[in-house]
C-alpha positions as CSV (number, residue, x, y, z in Angstrom):
1,M,-5.8,-13.9,12.6
2,E,-5.2,-13.3,8.8
3,S,-2.8,-10.8,7.3
4,E,-3.4,-8.6,4.3
5,K,-3.1,-10.4,1.0
6,M,-0.2,-9.5,-1.3
7,L,-0.6,-9.9,-5.1
8,I,2.5,-11.2,-6.9
9,T,2.7,-11.6,-10.7
10,N,5.7,-12.6,-12.9
11,K,5.6,-9.0,-14.3
12,N,5.8,-7.0,-11.1
13,F,7.8,-9.4,-8.9
14,M,10.5,-7.7,-6.9
15,I,11.7,-9.9,-4.0
16,Y,13.0,-7.0,-1.9
17,D,9.7,-5.1,-2.2
18,A,7.8,-8.3,-1.4
19,L,10.0,-9.0,1.7
20,D,9.4,-5.5,3.0
21,K,5.6,-6.2,2.9
22,I,6.1,-9.6,4.5
23,D,8.0,-8.0,7.4
24,N,5.0,-5.7,8.0
25,Y,2.5,-8.6,7.9
26,L,4.6,-10.6,10.4
27,A,4.8,-7.6,12.7
28,D,1.0,-7.5,12.7
29,L,0.9,-11.2,13.8
30,K,2.8,-10.3,17.0
31,L,5.0,-13.5,17.0
32,G,8.1,-13.9,19.1
33,P,11.5,-13.1,17.6
34,K,12.3,-16.7,16.8
35,D,8.9,-17.5,15.3
36,T,9.1,-14.3,13.3
37,L,12.5,-15.4,11.9
38,H,11.2,-18.8,11.0
39,M,8.2,-17.5,9.2
40,R,10.3,-14.9,7.3
41,L,12.7,-17.6,6.2
42,L,9.8,-19.7,5.0
43,A,8.4,-16.7,3.2
44,E,11.7,-15.9,1.6
45,E,12.1,-19.4,0.2
46,T,8.5,-19.3,-1.1
47,L,9.0,-15.9,-2.8
48,G,12.2,-17.1,-4.3
49,M,10.3,-20.1,-5.8
50,L,7.6,-17.9,-7.1
51,G,10.2,-15.5,-8.7
52,A,11.8,-18.5,-10.5
53,M,8.5,-19.7,-12.0
54,A,8.1,-19.4,-15.8
55,G,5.0,-18.3,-17.7
56,D,2.3,-15.8,-16.8
57,Y,0.8,-16.2,-13.4
58,R,-0.7,-14.2,-10.5
59,S,-0.7,-15.2,-6.9
60,L,-2.1,-14.0,-3.6
61,V,0.2,-14.5,-0.6
62,W,-0.7,-14.0,3.1
63,F,-0.2,-15.4,6.6
64,E,-2.8,-16.9,8.9
65,K,-2.3,-17.5,12.6
66,E,-4.6,-19.6,14.8
67,G,-3.5,-20.8,18.3
68,D,0.0,-22.2,18.1
69,T,-0.1,-22.7,14.3
70,C,1.0,-20.2,11.7
71,K,0.4,-20.7,8.0
72,L,1.9,-19.1,4.9
73,Q,-0.8,-19.3,2.2
74,V,-0.5,-18.9,-1.6
75,I,-3.3,-19.1,-4.1
76,A,-2.1,-18.9,-7.7
77,K,-3.7,-18.8,-11.2
78,T,-2.0,-18.8,-14.6
79,E,-2.3,-18.3,-18.3
80,M,0.2,-21.2,-18.8
81,D,-0.6,-24.1,-21.2
82,I,1.3,-27.2,-22.2
83,D,2.5,-25.6,-25.5
84,K,3.9,-22.6,-23.7
85,K,5.7,-24.8,-21.1
86,K,7.2,-27.0,-23.9
87,E,8.4,-23.8,-25.7
88,I,10.0,-22.5,-22.5
89,L,11.7,-25.9,-21.8
90,S,12.9,-26.2,-25.4
91,V,15.5,-23.5,-24.6
92,S,17.1,-25.9,-22.2
93,K,19.6,-28.4,-23.7
94,S,18.1,-31.2,-21.8
95,G,14.5,-30.2,-22.6
96,E,13.8,-30.4,-18.8
97,N,13.3,-27.8,-16.2
98,D,16.8,-27.2,-15.1
99,L,15.6,-24.6,-12.5
100,A,13.9,-27.4,-10.6
101,K,16.9,-27.8,-8.3
102,G,16.5,-28.1,-4.5
103,F,13.3,-28.8,-2.6
104,M,11.5,-25.5,-3.4
105,G,12.5,-25.7,-7.0
106,K,10.7,-29.0,-7.2
107,I,7.6,-27.6,-5.4
108,G,7.6,-24.9,-8.1
109,D,7.7,-27.6,-10.8
110,I,4.7,-29.3,-9.2
111,I,2.8,-26.0,-9.2
112,E,3.7,-25.2,-12.8
113,N,2.7,-28.6,-13.9
114,G,-0.4,-28.3,-11.8
115,F,-1.4,-25.2,-13.8
116,L,-1.5,-27.4,-16.9
117,N,-3.6,-30.2,-15.2
118,Y,-3.1,-32.6,-12.4
119,E,-2.2,-35.5,-14.8
120,N,1.0,-33.6,-15.7
121,V,1.8,-33.6,-12.0
122,M,1.3,-37.3,-11.7
123,K,3.9,-37.8,-14.5
124,L,6.4,-35.6,-12.7
125,Q,9.6,-37.5,-11.9
126,Q,12.8,-35.9,-10.6
127,Q,16.3,-37.2,-11.4
128,Y,18.7,-37.9,-8.6
129,G,22.1,-39.2,-9.5
130,G,21.6,-42.4,-11.5
131,G,17.9,-42.8,-10.8
132,Y,14.5,-41.2,-10.7
133,V,12.1,-40.5,-7.8
134,D,8.4,-40.3,-8.7
135,Y,8.2,-37.0,-6.8
136,A,4.5,-36.4,-7.2
137,A,3.3,-39.9,-6.6
138,L,5.2,-40.0,-3.3
139,G,3.1,-37.8,-1.1
140,G,0.4,-37.2,-3.8
141,R,-3.3,-38.1,-3.7
142,P,-5.2,-37.7,-7.0
143,S,-9.0,-37.5,-6.7
144,G,-11.2,-36.8,-9.7
145,E,-10.0,-33.5,-11.2
146,T,-8.0,-32.5,-8.1
147,F,-4.6,-33.4,-6.8
148,C,-3.1,-32.9,-3.3
149,W,0.6,-33.3,-2.4
150,S,1.9,-33.3,1.2
151,L,5.5,-33.0,2.5
152,E,4.6,-35.1,5.5
153,Q,3.5,-38.0,3.3
154,Y,6.4,-37.5,1.0
155,K,8.9,-37.8,3.9
156,D,7.2,-41.0,5.2
157,A,7.3,-42.5,1.7
158,L,10.9,-41.6,1.1
159,E,12.0,-42.9,4.5
160,E,10.6,-46.3,3.7
161,V,12.8,-46.7,0.6
162,R,15.8,-44.5,1.1
163,E,18.1,-47.2,2.5
164,S,17.4,-49.5,-0.5
165,D,17.1,-46.9,-3.3
166,E,20.0,-44.7,-4.1
167,A,17.9,-42.0,-5.8
168,A,15.5,-41.9,-2.9
169,G,18.5,-41.6,-0.5
170,T,19.7,-38.6,-2.5
171,A,16.3,-37.1,-2.4
172,W,16.2,-37.5,1.4
173,D,19.6,-35.8,1.7
174,E,18.2,-32.9,-0.3
175,L,15.2,-32.6,2.0
176,E,17.5,-32.5,5.1
177,K,19.3,-29.5,3.5
178,S,16.1,-27.6,2.8
179,I,15.1,-24.7,5.1
180,V,11.4,-25.2,4.4
181,A,11.6,-29.0,5.0
182,R,13.4,-28.4,8.3
183,L,11.2,-25.5,9.6
184,A,7.8,-26.5,8.4
185,D,5.6,-29.1,10.0
186,D,3.9,-29.7,6.6
187,V,3.8,-28.3,3.1
188,I,0.5,-28.9,1.1
189,V,0.0,-28.3,-2.6
190,G,-3.5,-28.6,-3.9
191,V,-4.2,-28.5,-7.7
192,K,-7.6,-27.9,-9.2
193,K,-7.9,-26.9,-12.9
194,D,-6.0,-23.6,-13.4
195,E,-5.8,-22.8,-9.6
196,V,-3.1,-24.0,-7.2
197,E,-3.3,-23.6,-3.4
198,F,0.1,-23.8,-1.6
199,T,0.2,-23.9,2.2
200,I,3.2,-24.0,4.6
201,V,2.2,-25.0,8.1
202,S,4.5,-24.3,11.1
203,K,3.8,-24.7,14.8
204,T,5.0,-21.7,16.7
205,L,7.4,-22.0,19.5
206,G,5.9,-19.1,21.5
207,K,9.3,-17.3,21.6
């Protein structure tokens, strides 16, 4: 079962209007109260991430339900280019994306860099305390002109090094505080040219 697709752009984005539509879509899926709450929380975090993104973009957002799995799907395209992003970041004293805080902020950064090209994603590192975590490489799989990043693989990679690497330990702590990382079974980001596909996968509880 697939819900109606909602178009979001940086020019018309109003999170309250979007959440009203999300509530209607979830009602159509006929989930239990707890599953509905989980999917709404995931949608709220995703919409917040989209709202914080810089540059010109348009995205389609919808839900899919099959068996005991529910997915929140986003397909986004952009007019962003590397010069525009550099101009936006030049306003920041650090020259870095200061909005990329928290797990969903970093996902947004992967998506924005993915709009430029997947090589920019592979160069993406996030600072934690006194060190850096190669955020994209942990959980990422480049292939030709495409790139795919998975939360499940990122978790596995972080868990292997978090005891010996302080920055990785801080990144793990951040994950544990994330609503999306706790509620979702996986988060997948696929990058190809100027299009990014973002999927949150959650197993329903049936209640």
